[in-house]
Structures are given as structure tokens and as C-alpha cells.
N, C-alpha and C positions, 0 to 999 in steps of 0.2 A: 511286473516288478513292483515291489513295495517301496514307498517313499521313505527317506531317511527320518522324516518326522514321525513315522509310524512304528518302525521296528525298534526304537528305543536305544540306539547306540549313541549315547550322549556323554558329556563330561569327559572323564579321562579316556573312555573308550573311543570317543570321537577323535580326540587328539592322537591317540595311538594309531587309529586306522588311517587318518590323514598322513601321519608320518610314514606309515608303511606304503601308502600310495606314492608319496614323493620318493621314498627310497627305492621303489620298484619301477620308476618311470624314467627312461632316457638317462641312465646313469653315465653314459658316455659324454654327455654335454653339461652335466651339472656343475662342473668346475668353472664353466664359462658363464653360467647363470645360476648361482647358488640361491638356496631358499632364503638365506639371511638378506641378500640384496633385494629380493622381492618384498620381504617384510619391511626393509628400510625404505624402499620407494613408496610403499603404501603409507608409511608414517609421514614421509615428506609431503605427500599430496593431501594429507589429512583424511585418509580413508580408514575408518575404524570398522573392524569386523568381529563377529562373534566366534566363539569356539565351536567349530562345526567340522564335519568331514570335508566339505568342499571349501577348503581354505584358499586364499589367493594363490599360494604356491601350487596346490593341486590343480586349480583352474588354469593357470598359466601353462603348466606342463601338459595339461589335457589339450589345450588349443595348439600348442607347438607339435605335439604328437599327431594331432589331426592333419597337420601340414605334411608330416614326414611319412605317415602310415599310408600304404598303397591304396587302401579302400577309399580315401578322400572323404571321410565321413566323421562328423563329431560323435555320432552314436558308436561307430566302430572304435574310435579312439577311447571313449569312456569304457566300453566293454573290455578292451585290452587292459586298461588300467585296473579295473575292478577284478577281472579274472586273475591277474597277478597276485592280488591280495587274497582273494578267495582260495587260491591254491595253497596258501600258507596258513590261513586262518579259518578253520572249519566252521567256527561259530558265526561267521558272516555270510556263509554260502547261501545264495538265493535271496539275499537282502540288499541288493544293489539299489542305490537311489535311482529314481525314475528319470526318464529322459527329460521330463519337464523340470525336475529339480536341478538337473545339471544345466539345463538351459537358463534357469533363473540365476544360477551361480555365474554363468558367463555374463548375464545382463548386469549383475550387481557390481562386477569389477569395473571401476571407472576407466574411461578412455585415457585420462591423465596418467594412470599407472602404466598403460600400454605404451604411451608416448615416451615416458621416462625410461622404461625397459628397453625400448627400441634404441634410444640414444645411448644408453649404457652399453648395450651389446655392440653397437656400431663403433663406439670409441675403443672398445677392447679389440675389435677386429682390425681397426685402423692401426693400432699399435703393433699388432702381429704382422701387418702388411708393410711396415716401414721399409724393410730391406728390399722390397720389390716395387715400391710406389714411385720412385723418383727417376727423372730424366734431366740431366744437366741442371740439377738444383731445383727442379719444379716437380711437384706431384702432378701426374697426368690424370685428369678427372673427366669422365664421360658424362654427357647430359643428353637425355632423350625422354620421350613420352610414349605411353601405350594406353590401352583401354582394358577394363575388366567388366565382366557381366555379372548379373545377380538375379535373384528370383523376381518374378513379375508381381510385385506388391505395390499398391497405391502409394504407400509412404516412400518407397524407394524411387518410384517414378517422379514423385514431387521433389525429393531431395537431390536426385542426380540427373534426371532427365533421360532422354533416349535419342537415338539417331532418327533422321527422317530421310526418305528416298523417294524413288518413283512410285513405290507401292504404299506410301504413307509412313506412319510412325512405326518404328521398330517394335518388335514384340517384347523385348526385355530392356530394363533400364541398364545404362552403361555409366561407368565412372571413368574419369581420366586420371592417370597416374604419371607424374613426372619424377624422374629419379636421377640422382648423382651417384656415380660409382668410380672406384679406382681402376684405371685401365690395366694395371699390372696384375691384379688379383681378382677383379670383379667383386670386391667388397662394396656393399652398398653403404654410402655415407649418410644419405637421407632421402626422403621422398615427400611428395605433396600429393594429396588426394583431393579432387574436385569433381564437379558435375561434368557431364559430357560436353556441354557448351562452354566450359571455362577455357580461357586462353592458356595454352601451355607455357607461354613466356611469362605470364603473370604468376602461374604456379611455380615456375623456375625461380623467379625473383624472390619468392617467399622462403626458399631454402638455400640461397646463395650464402647466407650468413654462416652456414655450417661448414664452409670451406675455410682453408687457411690462406692468408695473404701470400701471393706468389704462386698459387696453384694455377696450372695451365688447363683451362676449360676447353674441351674438344666437343664440338656439336655440329649438327647438320645445318642445312640452309634455312630451316625454320627459325633458328635462333641467330640468324645473320642479318644485321642491319646496323647502320652507323649509330643510331641511338641506343641499340642494345650494346654495342661495343663500348660506348661511353659509360654505360651503367656497369659493365664488367670491370672496366678500369677504375671506376670511382670507388668500388668496394675492394680494390687491391688484387684483382685477378688478371692473369694473362689469358688470351683466347686464341683459338684456332678453329676456323670454320671454313666450309666451302662457300664461295661467293654466291650471293643471292642470284636466283635465275634472272631477275630483271635488271641486274647491274650490268652496265656496258663498260667493261674494263678498259676498252680502247679510249673511252672518254675521260678517264681519270687523269688528273693533273699530276705528272710525275716530278720527283725531285731531280735536279740536274745530276747527270752522271749515272743514272739508274740503267740497269740492263733490261732487256726486253722481256725475259721470262722470270725475273726476280727483281722487283723494284719497289721503292717506297713511293707512296702517293697520298694525296689529300682526298679523303672520302667525304663528300658533302653530306650534311645532316639535313633531312627533309624539313622544310619550313613548317609543315603541319606539327611536327613534334616539338620544334623550337617554340612555337606559339603556346603549346601546352606546358612546356618546361623551360623557363627562362635561363636555367643553368646550362643548357645544352650549347655547345660551341657550333660555329658555322661549318667547320670541317674537323676531321680527325685524321691524324697521320697513322697509316697502317702499311703493312708489307703485303705485296701480292706475289704469289709463287705459282707458276704454271706447272701442272703435273699431268703425267699420262698414266692412267690406271685402267684396270678392267672392272667393269660393273655389269653384273649378270652376263658374263661371258663376252661383253662387247668392250673393245678398246676405246676409251674416251679421253679427251683432253679437257681438263677443268682448271679452274683457278681457286687457290686457297688464299684466305685472308687471315693475317695473324698480327698480334701486337709484339711479337719477338722480332725487333727491327734489325738487330746486329747479325749480318750474314756470316760473320766469322765465328761468333759465339754459338750461333744456331744455324748450322748448314741446312740448305734447302732440302737436300736428299733425306736428312734425318727427320725434318718436319713432315715431309710427305709420308715417311714410314709411320710417324706418330699418328697422322690423320688416318692411316690405314687401320689403326686399332679401334677407331670409332665403332666399327661393326661389332665389337665385342659386347656392347651393351644389348644388342639383340639377343645374344646368347644368355645374358643375365635375365632378360625378360622371359626367355624360353624356360630357364630354370625356375623362375618364380611362378609362371603361369601354367606350365605343363608339369614339371617335376614336382612342384609344391602345390599344384592344383588351385592357383589363384585366378585362373582364367574365368571360372564361373564360381563366384563366392556363394555361400549357402545361407548366410544370415538374412533375416527378414526385416530388420530395422536399420535405419541409417547409422546409428551408433554401433550396432552389431557388425555392419559391413566394415566400418573403420577399425574396429577392434580385430576383426578377422584378418584384414589386410596387414595390420601391424604385427599380428602373431606370425604370419607367413614371412614377413620381412625379417623378423627376429630369427625364425628358423633358417632362412637363407643365409644370414650372416653367421649364425652358429656353425652351420655346415662349412662355410668358407673358412671360419676360424680353425676348425679341426683340420681342414685341408692345408692351411698355412702352417700349422704345427708340424704336420707330416712333411711338407715341402722343406721347411727349415731344418728339421732333424735329419732328413735323408738326402738333402742337397738335390732336389728336383725342382723343375719349373712348376709353380702352382697352376699355371694355365694349361699344363698337360695332364693334370690329375682329373680323373673322371668324377664329375659331380654326382651322377646317378649312383655310381658304386659307393661313393662316400656316404650317401644317404642310407643305402642298404647296410653298409658296415656299421654305422652308428646305431641303427635299429637293432641289428642282430647281435652286436657285442654288448648292448645294454643289460640284458638279463644276466650275463656272466658277471658283469661289474656290480650287479645288485646282490648276487647270491654267494659268490666266492669269498673265502677268508680275506681279511684286510691285507695281509702280507702279500697276496697274489695280485692285488689290484694294479700296482705299477706295471707288472709284467703283462697283464691283459691289455692295459691301455697302450703300452708300447707295441703290442701285437696289432692293435687296431690301427695305429699310425703306419706300421709297416704295410699292412694290407691296403690301406688307402694310397700310400705312396707308390706301391707297385702297379696299381691299375691305372695306366696312363692312356690317353687318347692319342692317335697319330698327330704329328705336327701338320697343320692344315693351313699353310701359307696361301693367301689369296683365295680362301675358301669360297666356293660358289655353289649355292644350293637352290633348287627350285622351290617356290612357294606353292606347292601342289602335292596332292596325295596320290600314291600309286594304286591303292586298292579302293574300289568303289564302296560307297556306303550300302547298307541293306536297302533293298528295293521296296521300302515302305513309304507311303506318302507322309508329308509333314503334318504334324498335329497342329491345327490352327487355333485350337481353343485349349483350355486347361483340361486335365484329365477328369477333374471333378465335374466340369460342365459336360464333358463327353458322356460320363457315366449317367448323369441325370437325364440327358437327352435320349440315351439308349436303354434306360432302365426297363422299359416295357419289353 
């Protein structure tokens, strides 16, 4: 393939081609992320760019398409974009910018642009989710963390680190991701990316400011401790977590008149943390609720801890149900890592990894936004709509939205929403799935060195 610097499509032609690429890429979602907003954000962060084929809008849509396209490849994404233009413009056939040129375009676009775009799409998705987000006056927000992998590059190992185990250091760098999402819609509010050895709670602290005062934060035991609770309350949040595994609930000093399975008590703050932070109190008043649940098929009795102290305004049975929604964030991570292929990122530089993850989080929220439009218009539960089918529908409806006459576009978009709303997953209350695969992998040994090293060694 020839470089765009060689084949001489510049000036007006470059602008015309970039406009055709934008017009032919993911038209089903461009009302959620218009080209004008991308240009505005570039101006806000002070990013000036030349008139060329690979404009910021083309690059942004290219990276989002890479998340949605089933081949999970930047190269495949660009080939799809260029083929759509070449099919309508014979004079550019065979003159696609090279893979290196497209890679340089991704590197040029600043990380600040991606962060602003991510915040813009998140705010838009949260507005669409308003009707499904609240329980008794509080938005229910889920908090948890996961890890993503990336190529084995020295710069990535240095920036993010890797795991260690019985067999030594892991073969690939890993990054830790902590995310906040709405329980009623799985809309991602924000996320924080750090190295593998970064503390998830510190990453969580860095994004709590993106929540609204009064939001109910639902998290697992990793985020459960008296000094964490104090921090949540100090920034205006309510909380609901499972009691920490080391906490002896029977030793808690109860308020007079409290019941045995639903009581208020004084939770002591560890002296170690009080020495580090003089603002921490000696104790914090919280509510303990005993619940019987099924975890991995086993019936278990556990304790929940919450700042919702009024048992009349917040019945215990409803709080237990709310905690049951915490598992939905695992589905969000499955959508991000498996459906949008963020499990193994492909960029080879630290900034490239950060941009790629931002692009996939933007894609995630855009798909959920379209699902929310379909749910609102057709009166269905957004949690029942199939995410996988929504991705397929967005990709397959986009060419029609790019090619059909303008007067037909509202009808086509309505048909897209109908198709998305009609494909629903079964209601899976108390869903219980094994973390295992049914089919064995191919019976080939694991490759313990890079392919290039293997080829060099076996060249003879």
C-alpha cells in the first residue's frame, strides 16, 4: 500500500476524502459522538492539526470501529473504512494510507482528547439512563476492578508491571482497571487505569469525584473498611458493602434496642489509619444487615454494612436485593473485555494502551446509549437487551444510514431501535455460571518465547 504522503491526495481532496470516511463510518452512532464535538474538544485541549486525510474525527471513529468490529484489529478497522470510500471513489482505489501512517495518526491524537471524549459520552449516557438509575432517591452505582493484558514490550512492562507467581514473573504486562457504573443500565460513569501493583482502592478514590452527592456506592469486601466508609461519607456518598472477612460482627458495640439481624453499631477505625490521618474519628456509626444468599450454588449467611441507617425508609429486604445487583459489574467487564476485545490490548506504548482503553470504554457507553434509546422508546428493561446483538445491529445498519436518501434515515434508525429492543436475553435472577470452559484448547504446547525468537532459532 502506498503512503498518503506519496500519492498526492492533498488540499481539497484530502478534506473531501476524510469527510467521506467520516460519513461512511458507524453512522448509527454519530448522533451520539458528532464530528463537531470531536473538533471542539481538540480545540479545548489546544490540539492543532493539519488538513489531512487522517483527521481527529477519522482517527476516533477508526479506533471505535476497531472495538466493535469482530476481527478485533486496528488494521481490519482501517481496511473497512477505506474500502467503503474506495467503493464510491474510483480515483482513490489502491491508494490507501499505509498501516504505519494510520499508526502515526493514532499516536498523534493526544490522550487529553480521549479523556474529554470519554467524559462527554459518559455524561450523555448518564442522562439517557436517568429513568432507570434511581432507587429510593439514590442512584445505585457499582464499583469493582479488573485487569487487562497487552503485548510483551519493555516500555509496557516498565509502565504497568506484571504479575508474579510460583513460576516467576508473568509473560505479559498487566494493567489494573477500576470502574464505576450504574447498576440499572451498566452505563460506565468513569474508570481509572493503573499499573498491576497499584492499589484498587486508591484508583477508586481518584474517580469518586465523578459521582453525584447522595449516590449509593455498592462494592465488594475489598472496598470495605471503616476508614474507607469515612472517606465515602466525606465526599457525600452512601455505601453498601459486604462486611470485611476479618470483621467479627459479634464484637460490634450495638445501639440500644437494636435487633439481632438488622442493627446499628459503632464500627471502630483502626489506630494505624488514624495516625496517618488525624481527621479520622475513633468510630463510625453504620448499619449491619444479615442476609442469606446463594454464592456459586452454595447457600451462605453473610453480613452487609451500609450507611442507610433508617430501617423504615430503607427496608432490609430491599437492601439485600440491591446488593444482589453488584454482580452486574462482572457482566460489564465481560462486555468490555470479551465483546469489545479489551482483554488483550494491542498498542505497544503506554500512551497507546491508555488511548485504546479509552476508545473501548467510549464504544461501550455508545452501545449502551443506543440500547437505552431502544429501551425507552419501546418500554423494555435495558438490562434484558442483548449487548452482543446491539453491537451487531449498529455495525450492520451503519452502511444503510450512510447511503440511503436523507428522508429515509429516521425510518432506518427507528428500525435499528426496534431490532435492538426485540432481541432480549432471558431473565436470569440469581444467575450462577462456572468460571470454566467446556471445550479443551488445541493440543499444542505453549510458546515460551516470541515468534521472532522462535524463527531465528529454527531458521536453519
